[in-house]
Residue frames as a rotation matrix with the C-alpha (Angstrom) as fourth column:
MET 1
-0.576 -0.103 0.811 97.25
-0.789 0.329 -0.519 161.20
-0.213 -0.939 -0.271 102.09
PHE 2
0.448 0.840 0.305 94.31
-0.641 0.540 -0.545 159.24
-0.622 0.049 0.781 100.69
GLN 3
0.655 -0.255 -0.711 96.48
-0.593 0.410 -0.693 157.95
0.468 0.876 0.118 97.85
ARG 4
-0.484 -0.868 0.110 99.13
-0.728 0.330 -0.602 156.78
0.486 -0.371 -0.791 100.35
TRP 5
-0.324 0.446 0.835 96.46
-0.710 0.469 -0.526 154.97
-0.625 -0.763 0.165 102.42
LEU 6
0.732 0.635 -0.246 95.02
-0.613 0.458 -0.644 153.38
-0.296 0.622 0.725 99.28
SER 7
0.217 -0.750 -0.625 98.49
-0.693 0.332 -0.640 152.18
0.687 0.572 -0.448 98.27
VAL 8
-0.677 -0.457 0.577 99.03
-0.736 0.419 -0.532 150.56
0.001 -0.785 -0.620 101.69
VAL 9
0.120 0.824 0.554 95.65
-0.624 0.497 -0.604 148.81
-0.772 -0.273 0.574 101.51
PHE 10
0.776 0.160 -0.610 96.35
-0.621 0.363 -0.694 147.60
0.110 0.918 0.381 97.97
LEU 11
-0.197 -0.944 -0.265 99.81
-0.753 0.319 -0.575 146.35
0.628 0.086 -0.774 98.96
ALA 12
-0.587 0.033 0.809 98.43
-0.698 0.485 -0.527 144.48
-0.410 -0.874 -0.262 101.99
PHE 13
0.498 0.855 0.142 95.67
-0.590 0.455 -0.668 142.94
-0.635 0.249 0.731 99.90
SER 14
0.568 -0.351 -0.744 98.13
-0.690 0.291 -0.663 141.90
0.449 0.890 -0.077 97.21
MET 15
-0.534 -0.834 0.137 100.50
-0.759 0.402 -0.513 140.30
0.373 -0.377 -0.848 99.73
GLY 16
-0.293 0.520 0.803 97.61
-0.630 0.526 -0.571 138.41
-0.719 -0.673 0.174 101.32
PHE 17
0.744 0.589 -0.315 96.45
-0.599 0.379 -0.705 137.17
-0.296 0.714 0.635 97.94
LEU 18
0.190 -0.773 -0.605 99.96
-0.725 0.305 -0.617 136.05
0.662 0.557 -0.502 97.02
ALA 19
-0.663 -0.438 0.607 100.37
-0.746 0.450 -0.490 134.27
-0.058 -0.778 -0.626 100.36
ALA 20
0.164 0.821 0.546 97.05
-0.579 0.528 -0.621 132.49
-0.798 -0.215 0.562 99.92
GLY 21
0.764 0.084 -0.640 98.02
-0.631 0.305 -0.713 131.52
0.135 0.949 0.286 96.40
ALA 22
-0.252 -0.944 -0.215 101.36
-0.781 0.330 -0.530 130.19
0.571 0.034 -0.820 97.55
GLN 23
-0.533 0.120 0.838 99.67
-0.676 0.535 -0.507 128.19
-0.509 -0.836 -0.204 100.30
ALA 24
0.556 0.828 0.072 97.19
-0.571 0.444 -0.691 126.75
-0.604 0.343 0.719 97.82
GLN 25
0.655 -0.357 -0.666 100.03
-0.595 0.300 -0.746 125.71
0.466 0.884 -0.016 95.53
THR 26
-0.256 -0.757 0.602 101.99
-0.955 0.295 -0.035 123.96
-0.151 -0.583 -0.798 98.32
PRO 27
-0.222 0.172 -0.960 102.16
-0.518 0.813 0.265 120.31
0.826 0.556 -0.091 97.28
ALA 28
0.795 0.548 0.261 100.55
-0.535 0.430 0.727 117.72
0.286 -0.717 0.635 99.52
LYS 29
0.012 -0.801 0.598 102.91
-0.899 0.254 0.358 115.81
-0.439 -0.542 -0.717 101.77
PRO 30
-0.075 -0.052 -0.996 104.07
-0.779 0.626 0.027 112.79
0.622 0.778 -0.088 99.78
GLN 31
0.928 0.358 0.097 103.30
-0.353 0.772 0.528 109.30
0.114 -0.524 0.844 101.00
PRO 32
0.189 -0.920 0.344 106.39
-0.788 0.068 0.612 107.65
-0.586 -0.387 -0.712 102.54
PHE 33
-0.725 -0.372 0.580 105.78
-0.002 0.843 0.537 104.54
-0.689 0.388 -0.612 100.43
ASN 34
-0.253 0.579 -0.775 104.09
-0.900 -0.435 -0.031 104.16
-0.355 0.689 0.632 97.08
GLU 35
0.465 0.531 0.709 101.94
-0.189 0.841 -0.506 101.41
-0.865 0.101 0.491 95.64
GLY 36
0.994 -0.106 0.038 103.75
0.070 0.325 -0.943 99.51
0.088 0.940 0.330 92.94
PHE 37
0.285 -0.942 0.176 107.14
-0.355 -0.274 -0.894 100.52
0.890 0.192 -0.413 94.33
ALA 38
-0.592 -0.448 0.670 107.00
-0.774 0.083 -0.628 99.60
0.226 -0.890 -0.395 98.03
TYR 39
-0.617 0.477 0.626 103.99
-0.102 0.741 -0.664 97.31
-0.780 -0.473 -0.409 98.03
ASN 40
-0.884 0.423 -0.200 101.40
-0.155 0.138 0.978 95.74
0.441 0.896 -0.056 95.76
ARG 41
-0.343 0.868 0.360 97.65
-0.785 -0.054 -0.617 95.57
-0.516 -0.494 0.700 96.17
LEU 42
-0.827 0.096 0.554 96.08
0.249 0.946 0.209 92.19
-0.504 0.311 -0.806 95.41
ALA 43
-0.823 0.564 -0.067 93.46
-0.281 -0.302 0.911 92.25
0.494 0.769 0.407 92.68
VAL 44
0.328 0.906 -0.267 91.20
-0.105 0.316 0.943 90.24
0.939 -0.281 0.199 95.00
SER 45
-0.259 -0.382 0.887 91.54
-0.899 -0.242 -0.366 90.73
0.354 -0.892 -0.281 98.77
GLN 46
-0.373 0.020 -0.928 91.79
0.071 0.997 -0.007 87.50
0.925 -0.068 -0.373 100.73
PRO 47
0.719 0.667 0.196 89.83
-0.177 -0.097 0.979 86.71
0.672 -0.739 0.048 103.91
VAL 48
-0.501 -0.863 0.066 91.77
-0.241 0.067 -0.968 86.89
0.831 -0.501 -0.242 107.16
SER 49
0.700 0.660 -0.272 91.13
0.077 0.309 0.948 85.44
0.710 -0.685 0.165 110.58
PRO 50
-0.221 0.876 -0.428 90.54
0.850 -0.043 -0.525 86.69
-0.478 -0.480 -0.736 113.19
SER 51
0.023 0.328 0.944 88.50
0.874 -0.466 0.141 89.26
0.486 0.822 -0.298 111.28
ASP 52
0.929 0.371 -0.015 88.58
0.324 -0.789 0.522 91.80
0.181 -0.490 -0.853 114.13
LYS 53
0.382 -0.877 -0.292 92.39
0.299 -0.182 0.937 92.02
-0.874 -0.445 0.193 114.01
VAL 54
0.643 -0.390 -0.659 94.90
-0.764 -0.395 -0.511 93.43
-0.061 0.832 -0.552 111.56
VAL 55
0.773 -0.284 0.568 96.55
0.146 0.950 0.277 90.27
-0.618 -0.131 0.775 110.27
VAL 56
0.300 -0.783 -0.545 100.14
-0.941 -0.336 -0.036 90.33
-0.155 0.524 -0.838 109.04
THR 57
0.921 0.060 0.385 101.30
-0.012 0.992 -0.127 87.20
-0.390 0.112 0.914 107.22
GLU 58
-0.021 -0.955 -0.297 104.85
-0.859 -0.135 0.494 86.06
-0.511 0.265 -0.817 106.53
PHE 59
0.978 0.166 -0.124 105.34
-0.207 0.791 -0.576 83.62
0.003 0.589 0.808 103.66
PHE 60
0.181 -0.964 0.194 108.61
-0.947 -0.118 0.298 81.74
-0.264 -0.238 -0.935 104.20
TRP 61
0.800 -0.087 -0.593 110.64
-0.145 0.932 -0.332 78.58
0.582 0.351 0.734 103.52
TYR 62
0.892 -0.440 0.102 112.98
-0.033 0.161 0.986 77.04
-0.451 -0.883 0.129 106.09
ASP 63
0.298 -0.829 0.473 115.72
0.855 0.452 0.256 76.33
-0.426 0.328 0.843 103.52
CYS 64
0.630 -0.004 0.777 115.66
0.527 -0.732 -0.431 79.94
0.570 0.681 -0.459 102.25
PRO 65
-0.327 -0.839 -0.434 118.78
0.924 -0.187 -0.334 81.85
0.199 -0.510 0.837 103.43
HIS 66
-0.671 0.140 0.728 116.96
-0.015 -0.984 0.176 85.17
0.741 0.107 0.663 103.06
CYS 67
0.481 0.876 -0.010 114.20
-0.106 0.070 0.992 83.92
0.870 -0.477 0.126 105.36
ALA 68
0.376 -0.446 -0.812 116.85
0.871 0.469 0.146 82.85
0.316 -0.763 0.564 107.87
ASP 69
-0.715 -0.676 0.179 118.43
0.602 -0.726 -0.333 86.32
0.355 -0.131 0.926 107.78
PHE 70
-0.393 0.661 0.639 115.04
-0.239 -0.744 0.624 87.98
0.888 0.093 0.451 108.13
ASP 71
0.219 0.644 -0.733 113.76
0.475 0.585 0.657 85.85
0.852 -0.492 -0.178 111.02
PRO 72
-0.394 -0.364 -0.844 115.64
0.919 -0.131 -0.373 87.53
0.025 -0.922 0.386 113.93
MET 73
-0.994 0.056 0.091 114.50
-0.049 -0.996 0.080 90.97
0.095 0.075 0.993 112.79
LEU 74
-0.286 0.953 -0.103 110.94
-0.211 0.042 0.977 89.74
0.935 0.301 0.189 112.38
GLU 75
0.044 0.261 -0.964 110.93
0.802 0.566 0.190 88.20
0.596 -0.782 -0.184 115.85
ALA 76
-0.745 -0.375 -0.551 112.16
0.637 -0.645 -0.422 91.45
-0.197 -0.665 0.720 117.42
TRP 77
-0.875 0.461 0.149 109.59
-0.307 -0.765 0.566 93.45
0.375 0.449 0.811 115.42
THR 78
-0.167 0.861 -0.480 106.78
0.232 0.507 0.830 91.11
0.958 0.027 -0.285 116.47
LYS 79
-0.320 -0.021 -0.947 107.43
0.933 0.165 -0.319 91.81
0.163 -0.986 -0.033 120.15
LYS 80
-0.861 -0.043 -0.507 106.56
0.191 -0.951 -0.244 95.49
-0.472 -0.306 0.827 119.53
LEU 81
-0.684 0.648 0.335 103.32
0.447 0.008 0.895 94.97
0.577 0.761 -0.295 117.63
PRO 82
-0.758 0.487 0.433 100.48
-0.634 -0.707 -0.313 97.25
0.154 -0.512 0.845 118.75
ALA 83
-0.583 0.648 0.490 97.33
-0.049 0.575 -0.817 95.81
-0.811 -0.500 -0.304 120.25
GLY 84
0.457 0.878 -0.139 94.98
-0.280 -0.007 -0.960 94.41
-0.844 0.478 0.243 117.64
VAL 85
0.407 -0.408 -0.817 97.74
-0.889 0.027 -0.457 93.30
0.209 0.912 -0.352 115.25
VAL 86
0.554 -0.199 0.808 98.75
-0.277 0.872 0.404 89.65
-0.785 -0.448 0.428 114.90
LEU 87
-0.218 -0.695 -0.685 101.46
-0.968 0.066 0.242 87.85
-0.123 0.716 -0.687 112.93
GLN 88
0.697 0.352 0.624 100.80
-0.240 0.935 -0.260 84.58
-0.676 0.032 0.737 111.15
ARG 89
-0.396 -0.871 -0.290 103.27
-0.700 0.082 0.709 82.47
-0.594 0.484 -0.643 109.15
VAL 90
0.804 0.589 0.081 102.68
-0.370 0.602 -0.708 80.41
-0.465 0.539 0.702 106.04
PRO 91
-0.268 -0.905 0.331 105.31
-0.177 0.384 0.906 77.93
-0.947 0.185 -0.263 104.80
VAL 92
0.313 0.380 -0.870 105.40
-0.867 -0.260 -0.425 77.92
-0.388 0.888 0.248 101.01
ALA 93
-0.020 -0.350 0.937 105.82
0.245 0.907 0.344 75.14
-0.969 0.236 0.067 98.47
PHE 94
0.172 -0.009 -0.985 107.04
-0.821 -0.553 -0.138 76.25
-0.544 0.833 -0.102 95.06
SER 95
-0.143 -0.207 -0.968 107.89
-0.723 0.690 -0.041 72.62
0.676 0.693 -0.248 94.22
PRO 96
0.679 0.509 -0.529 107.29
-0.095 0.775 0.624 69.16
0.728 -0.374 0.575 95.76
GLN 97
-0.146 -0.823 -0.549 110.60
0.600 0.367 -0.711 69.25
0.786 -0.434 0.440 97.63
PHE 98
-0.668 -0.051 0.742 109.24
-0.386 -0.830 -0.403 72.10
0.636 -0.556 0.535 99.78
VAL 99
0.224 0.970 -0.089 106.25
-0.387 0.173 0.906 70.11
0.894 -0.169 0.414 101.02
PRO 100
0.127 -0.162 -0.979 107.93
0.705 0.709 -0.025 68.17
0.698 -0.687 0.204 103.86
GLN 101
-0.851 -0.489 -0.191 108.93
0.480 -0.578 -0.660 71.42
0.212 -0.654 0.727 105.55
GLN 102
-0.381 0.832 0.404 105.33
-0.582 -0.555 0.594 72.60
0.718 -0.009 0.695 105.33
HIS 103
0.477 0.525 -0.705 104.43
0.136 0.749 0.649 69.45
0.868 -0.405 0.286 107.25
LEU 104
-0.403 -0.721 -0.564 107.25
0.748 0.097 -0.657 70.19
0.528 -0.686 0.500 109.72
TYR 105
-0.874 0.062 0.481 105.80
-0.208 -0.944 -0.255 73.60
0.439 -0.323 0.838 110.53
TYR 106
-0.022 0.981 0.194 102.21
-0.758 -0.143 0.637 72.45
0.652 -0.133 0.746 111.00
ALA 107
0.296 0.052 -0.954 103.17
0.364 0.917 0.163 69.26
0.883 -0.396 0.252 112.84
LEU 108
-0.720 -0.610 -0.331 105.08
0.565 -0.238 -0.790 71.30
0.404 -0.755 0.516 115.40
MET 109
-0.677 0.567 0.470 102.09
-0.592 -0.798 0.111 73.63
0.438 -0.203 0.876 115.67
ALA 110
0.303 0.840 -0.450 99.77
-0.364 0.539 0.760 70.66
0.881 -0.067 0.469 116.27
LEU 111
0.123 -0.354 -0.927 102.09
0.704 0.689 -0.170 69.41
0.699 -0.632 0.334 119.03
GLY 112
0.964 0.265 -0.011 102.20
0.208 -0.728 0.654 72.83
0.165 -0.633 -0.757 120.68
LYS 113
0.351 -0.922 -0.162 105.97
0.740 0.167 0.652 72.98
-0.574 -0.348 0.741 120.12
LEU 114
-0.004 -0.331 0.944 106.06
0.888 -0.436 -0.149 75.83
0.460 0.837 0.296 117.62
ASN 115
0.790 0.181 -0.586 107.35
0.463 -0.803 0.376 79.04
-0.402 -0.568 -0.718 119.16
ASP 116
0.870 -0.468 -0.156 109.95
-0.485 -0.759 -0.434 81.72
0.085 0.453 -0.888 118.45
ASP 117
0.096 -0.882 0.461 112.75
-0.755 0.237 0.611 79.61
-0.648 -0.407 -0.643 119.94
MET 118
0.161 0.013 0.987 111.87
0.315 0.947 -0.064 76.61
-0.935 0.322 0.149 117.78
GLN 119
0.974 0.166 0.154 111.74
0.201 -0.326 -0.924 78.74
-0.103 0.931 -0.351 114.63
ALA 120
0.582 -0.813 -0.031 115.21
-0.813 -0.582 0.006 80.08
-0.023 0.022 -0.999 115.43
LYS 121
0.010 -0.573 0.820 116.52
-0.449 0.730 0.516 76.57
-0.894 -0.373 -0.250 116.19
ILE 122
0.563 0.266 0.782 115.31
0.489 0.656 -0.575 75.22
-0.666 0.706 0.239 112.86
PHE 123
0.972 -0.232 0.040 116.85
-0.115 -0.616 -0.780 78.07
0.206 0.753 -0.625 110.88
ASN 124
0.358 -0.885 0.298 120.06
-0.896 -0.236 0.376 77.75
-0.263 -0.401 -0.877 112.87
ALA 125
0.191 -0.241 0.952 120.24
-0.072 0.963 0.259 73.97
-0.979 -0.118 0.166 112.33
ILE 126
0.739 0.192 0.646 119.81
0.574 0.323 -0.753 74.30
-0.353 0.927 0.128 108.57
HIS 127
0.879 -0.259 0.402 121.85
0.137 -0.668 -0.731 77.41
0.458 0.697 -0.552 107.82
LYS 128
0.434 -0.763 0.478 124.56
-0.876 -0.483 0.025 77.47
0.212 -0.430 -0.878 110.49
GLN 129
0.023 -0.400 0.916 124.98
-0.613 0.718 0.328 73.87
-0.789 -0.570 -0.229 111.61
ARG 130
-0.398 -0.138 -0.907 124.32
-0.907 0.209 0.366 72.56
0.139 0.968 -0.208 108.08
ILE 131
-0.750 0.274 0.602 121.96
-0.051 0.884 -0.465 69.86
-0.659 -0.379 -0.649 109.34
PRO 132
-0.864 0.461 -0.201 119.70
-0.240 -0.027 0.970 68.66
0.442 0.887 0.134 106.51
LEU 133
-0.650 0.748 0.133 116.02
0.023 0.195 -0.981 68.82
-0.760 -0.634 -0.144 107.43
GLY 134
-0.627 0.343 -0.700 114.42
-0.777 -0.346 0.526 67.93
-0.062 0.873 0.483 104.13
THR 135
-0.389 0.502 -0.772 112.78
-0.126 0.801 0.585 64.59
0.913 0.325 -0.248 104.88
PRO 136
0.605 0.692 0.394 110.45
-0.507 -0.047 0.861 63.48
0.615 -0.720 0.322 107.69
GLU 137
0.707 -0.406 -0.579 113.09
0.592 0.787 0.171 61.02
0.386 -0.464 0.797 108.92
GLN 138
-0.389 -0.882 0.264 115.74
0.601 -0.461 -0.653 63.74
0.698 -0.095 0.710 109.17
MET 139
-0.161 0.429 0.889 113.28
-0.469 -0.825 0.313 65.99
0.868 -0.367 0.334 110.95
ALA 140
0.823 0.549 -0.148 112.19
-0.170 0.486 0.857 63.28
0.543 -0.680 0.493 113.41
ASN 141
0.336 -0.783 -0.523 115.80
0.825 0.512 -0.237 62.42
0.454 -0.352 0.819 114.29
TRP 142
-0.603 -0.581 0.546 116.73
0.298 -0.799 -0.521 66.05
0.740 -0.151 0.655 114.88
LEU 143
0.064 0.727 0.684 113.56
-0.566 -0.538 0.624 66.82
0.822 -0.427 0.377 116.84
ALA 144
0.711 0.126 -0.692 114.22
0.374 0.766 0.523 63.83
0.596 -0.631 0.497 119.10
GLN 145
-0.331 -0.905 -0.268 117.36
0.828 -0.143 -0.542 65.67
0.452 -0.401 0.797 120.18
GLN 146
-0.709 0.164 0.686 115.13
-0.253 -0.967 -0.030 68.64
0.658 -0.195 0.727 121.03
GLY 147
-0.913 0.293 0.285 112.97
-0.217 0.242 -0.946 66.48
-0.346 -0.925 -0.157 123.30
ILE 148
0.033 0.947 -0.319 110.14
-0.945 -0.075 -0.319 65.69
-0.326 0.312 0.893 120.86
ALA 149
-0.163 -0.067 0.984 109.33
-0.140 0.989 0.045 61.99
-0.977 -0.131 -0.170 120.55
LYS 150
-0.930 -0.289 -0.228 109.71
-0.263 0.088 0.961 60.57
-0.258 0.953 -0.158 117.04
LYS 151
-0.670 0.720 0.184 106.36
0.742 0.636 0.210 58.79
0.034 0.278 -0.960 117.07
ALA 152
0.086 0.711 -0.698 104.50
0.612 -0.590 -0.527 61.87
-0.786 -0.382 -0.486 118.27
PHE 153
-0.355 -0.289 -0.889 106.07
-0.417 -0.802 0.427 63.94
-0.837 0.523 0.164 115.52
MET 154
-0.996 -0.072 -0.054 105.42
-0.080 0.449 0.890 61.38
-0.040 0.890 -0.453 112.77
ASP 155
-0.389 0.921 -0.006 101.81
0.885 0.372 -0.282 60.94
-0.257 -0.115 -0.959 113.88
ALA 156
0.200 0.428 -0.881 101.30
0.211 -0.897 -0.388 64.70
-0.957 -0.108 -0.270 113.68
TYR 157
-0.642 -0.571 -0.511 103.25
-0.380 -0.341 0.860 64.95
-0.665 0.746 0.002 110.41
ASN 158
-0.975 0.220 -0.026 100.90
0.107 0.571 0.814 62.46
0.194 0.791 -0.580 108.72
SER 159
-0.569 0.795 -0.211 97.70
0.463 0.098 -0.881 63.59
-0.680 -0.599 -0.423 110.41
PHE 160
0.031 0.717 0.697 94.57
0.995 -0.090 0.048 64.68
0.098 0.692 -0.716 108.57
GLY 161
0.783 0.326 -0.530 94.70
0.460 -0.877 0.141 68.10
-0.418 -0.354 -0.836 110.21
VAL 162
-0.060 -0.894 -0.444 98.27
-0.028 -0.443 0.896 68.81
-0.998 0.066 0.002 109.12
ASN 163
-0.612 -0.118 0.782 97.53
0.717 0.335 0.612 67.60
-0.334 0.935 -0.121 105.59
ALA 164
0.428 0.859 0.281 94.59
0.903 -0.418 -0.098 70.01
0.033 0.296 -0.955 105.44
GLN 165
0.681 -0.230 -0.696 96.74
0.127 -0.898 0.421 72.92
-0.721 -0.375 -0.582 106.65
VAL 166
-0.466 -0.875 0.133 99.44
0.227 0.027 0.973 72.12
-0.855 0.484 0.186 104.09
LYS 167
-0.301 0.450 0.841 96.84
0.954 0.154 0.259 72.13
-0.013 0.880 -0.476 101.35
GLN 168
0.762 0.619 -0.191 95.48
0.631 -0.776 0.001 75.47
-0.147 -0.122 -0.982 102.57
ALA 169
0.264 -0.755 -0.600 98.98
0.061 -0.608 0.792 76.99
-0.963 -0.245 -0.115 102.74
THR 170
-0.648 -0.512 0.563 99.72
0.538 0.215 0.815 75.93
-0.539 0.831 0.136 99.17
GLN 171
0.146 0.789 0.597 96.45
0.975 -0.218 0.050 77.49
0.169 0.574 -0.801 98.01
MET 172
0.754 0.112 -0.647 97.34
0.371 -0.886 0.279 80.73
-0.542 -0.451 -0.710 99.81
VAL 173
-0.340 -0.934 -0.114 100.60
0.290 -0.219 0.932 80.93
-0.895 0.284 0.345 97.89
THR 174
-0.574 0.228 0.786 98.51
0.813 0.049 0.580 80.97
0.094 0.972 -0.213 94.70
ASP 175
0.463 0.886 0.024 95.84
0.872 -0.460 0.167 83.33
0.159 -0.057 -0.986 96.03
TYR 176
0.684 -0.275 -0.676 98.42
0.209 -0.814 0.542 85.85
-0.699 -0.512 -0.499 97.29
GLN 177
0.944 -0.313 0.103 100.47
0.065 -0.131 -0.989 85.54
0.323 0.941 -0.103 94.07
ILE 178
0.651 -0.743 0.156 103.63
-0.397 -0.158 0.904 84.76
-0.647 -0.650 -0.398 96.05
GLN 179
0.910 -0.358 -0.207 106.65
-0.100 0.296 -0.950 84.46
0.401 0.886 0.234 93.76
GLY 180
-0.134 -0.979 -0.151 109.49
0.127 0.134 -0.983 84.63
0.983 -0.151 0.106 96.28
VAL 181
0.855 0.361 -0.373 110.20
0.386 0.038 0.922 84.55
0.347 -0.932 -0.107 100.00
PRO 182
-0.557 0.668 -0.493 110.22
0.718 0.089 -0.690 86.10
-0.417 -0.739 -0.530 102.46
THR 183
-0.636 0.487 0.599 107.12
0.154 -0.681 0.716 88.03
0.757 0.547 0.358 101.47
MET 184
-0.861 0.377 -0.343 104.89
0.305 -0.158 -0.939 89.90
-0.408 -0.913 0.021 103.91
ALA 185
-0.456 0.799 0.392 101.16
0.440 -0.180 0.880 90.43
0.773 0.574 -0.270 103.48
VAL 186
-0.975 0.196 -0.102 98.88
-0.015 -0.518 -0.855 92.78
-0.220 -0.832 0.508 105.40
GLN 187
-0.347 0.938 0.003 95.17
-0.402 -0.146 -0.904 92.16
-0.847 -0.315 0.428 105.93
GLY 188
-0.093 0.311 0.946 94.91
0.598 0.777 -0.197 89.92
-0.796 0.548 -0.258 102.87
THR 189
0.858 0.512 -0.053 95.17
0.314 -0.602 -0.734 93.00
-0.408 0.613 -0.677 100.66
TYR 190
0.741 -0.649 -0.173 98.77
-0.659 -0.652 -0.374 94.20
0.130 0.391 -0.911 100.39
THR 191
0.809 -0.588 0.021 102.08
0.569 0.792 0.222 92.41
-0.147 -0.167 0.975 99.85
THR 192
0.763 -0.646 0.004 105.65
-0.627 -0.741 -0.242 93.62
0.159 0.182 -0.970 100.14
SER 193
0.789 -0.609 0.080 109.14
0.552 0.759 0.345 92.18
-0.271 -0.228 0.935 99.97
ALA 194
0.152 -0.843 -0.515 112.75
0.030 -0.517 0.855 93.23
-0.988 -0.145 -0.053 99.51
ALA 195
-0.388 -0.220 0.895 112.24
0.855 0.278 0.439 92.68
-0.345 0.935 0.081 95.76
MET 196
0.682 0.672 0.290 110.29
0.727 -0.666 -0.167 95.97
0.081 0.325 -0.942 95.67
PRO 197
0.003 -0.799 0.601 112.45
0.608 -0.476 -0.636 99.03
0.794 0.367 0.485 94.85
GLU 198
0.024 0.049 0.998 111.24
-0.521 -0.852 0.055 101.09
0.853 -0.521 0.005 97.83
ALA 199
0.744 0.201 0.637 111.49
-0.657 0.395 0.642 98.12
-0.123 -0.897 0.425 100.23
ASN 200
0.613 -0.514 -0.600 114.86
-0.386 0.467 -0.795 96.77
0.689 0.719 0.088 99.15
ASN 201
-0.634 -0.747 -0.198 116.14
-0.239 0.433 -0.869 95.50
0.735 -0.504 -0.453 102.50
ASN 202
-0.392 0.501 -0.772 114.73
0.720 0.689 0.082 93.76
0.573 -0.524 -0.631 105.56
GLN 203
-0.710 0.097 -0.698 114.44
0.520 -0.596 -0.612 96.93
-0.475 -0.797 0.373 107.62
LYS 204
-0.851 0.401 -0.340 112.58
-0.520 -0.733 0.439 98.71
-0.073 0.550 0.832 104.82
VAL 205
-0.569 0.661 -0.490 110.21
0.117 0.654 0.747 95.78
0.814 0.368 -0.450 104.46
LEU 206
-0.376 0.411 -0.831 109.21
0.923 0.248 -0.295 96.09
0.085 -0.877 -0.473 108.11
GLU 207
-0.805 0.088 -0.587 108.81
0.064 -0.970 -0.234 99.86
-0.590 -0.226 0.775 107.74
VAL 208
-0.766 0.563 -0.310 106.48
-0.468 -0.158 0.869 99.27
0.441 0.811 0.385 104.79
VAL 209
-0.411 0.623 -0.665 104.51
0.587 0.739 0.330 96.74
0.698 -0.255 -0.670 106.85
ASP 210
-0.591 0.163 -0.790 104.17
0.677 -0.432 -0.596 99.31
-0.438 -0.887 0.145 109.66
PHE 211
-0.877 0.243 -0.416 102.91
-0.393 -0.859 0.327 101.83
-0.278 0.450 0.849 107.09
LEU 212
-0.614 0.657 -0.437 100.37
-0.210 0.397 0.893 99.33
0.761 0.641 -0.106 105.73
ILE 213
-0.509 0.419 -0.752 99.17
0.832 0.464 -0.304 98.44
0.222 -0.780 -0.585 109.22
LYS 214
-0.684 0.225 -0.694 98.41
0.217 -0.846 -0.487 102.12
-0.696 -0.484 0.530 109.87
LYS 215
-0.840 0.371 -0.396 96.73
-0.524 -0.370 0.767 102.34
0.137 0.852 0.506 106.46
VAL 216
-0.503 0.660 -0.558 94.44
0.322 0.742 0.588 99.43
0.802 0.116 -0.586 107.32
GLN 217
-0.523 0.277 -0.806 93.74
0.831 -0.046 -0.555 100.79
-0.191 -0.960 -0.206 110.82
ALA 218
-0.832 0.197 -0.518 92.79
-0.193 -0.979 -0.063 104.19
-0.520 0.048 0.853 109.38
ALA 219
-0.715 0.578 -0.393 90.40
-0.428 0.083 0.900 102.55
0.553 0.812 0.188 106.91
LYS 220
-0.519 0.509 -0.687 88.71
0.664 0.746 0.052 100.65
0.539 -0.429 -0.725 109.77
LYS 221
-0.806 0.162 -0.570 87.82
0.390 -0.579 -0.716 103.87
-0.446 -0.799 0.403 111.60
């Protein structure tokens, strides 16, 4: 009788030990996205403003067809951003021919005319209507049809403030090591784009950005 009881106790102990061992050997839940495959970490984090927000930055170029395809999805995604998260855009200049469209973006911002509708109109004009918007004259003529006076636009285009913002944007392209567009950055620390193997389409890119936002929010707590 004692031997039978001892056997039951030993069996129960053994099963408990095996269960504990199996639990200990259960692998940790894998991250949904991995550094180097879905996103990169900048060697030097860049300052963001406002500092009390999680800042998401889109680097783009108006003439880029991939940016045009991405823009409607980005606009829809932006409308669902949680409190404390903001989107900022930075027009890039990989060569001198890009610079006028940097001025276009910041001139419209200075005039208070830059909104989601205007972004969509510009992309639509270039990529669907095939209207060239590569020079200030072309831009001024097209914007006049949108109700923006030519002189007001040209004054803003050539203003000191817009020139300063263009210079800052070009420096950010270097600081963030941007090599293609569209590229998304989160909190001046992480970058992702559809060129990454785990973020190889627009929807995946936004999923990675959501993941990085949560990562930054968790680190702030």
